Residue, then its C-alpha position, 0 to 999 in steps of 0.5 A: m528517495n525511498a526504495a521501498p518495494t511496495v507503493v501505496h499511492p494517494p487516495s483516489p477521488t472515488g476513494g481507495r489507494r492503488v497498491t503497486v510493487r515496483q517490479g511486478g505492478l498493480l496488487g489491487i485497490a485497498h479500501r483499508d488496511h485489510d485489503a492492503v495487508e492481504f495484497l502483501r500476503r498474496a505477493g508472498l510477503e510475510d508478517t504483512e501487518t507489520l509491514l504497513d508501517d515499516p518504510h523499508w517495505v512500504e511507501w505511502r505516497d500523499g495523503r496520510a498513512h492508513e487512510y483511504e478516502a480522498a480529502 
């Protein structure tokens, strides 16, 4: 099991993915990488653009990473 503190949830049927932190709840609904990066920045993380591809920080659930529309 991945212990990443941030989770990008599966794409919703209407598009977008919930972004949550394990200890603090919902950060927002991302419709593109820029949104997810901004949520991480607002949560106090640094170098957020590189964190999206770091499995120690971000767990992408279902669907492909960086894709925000339902299949």
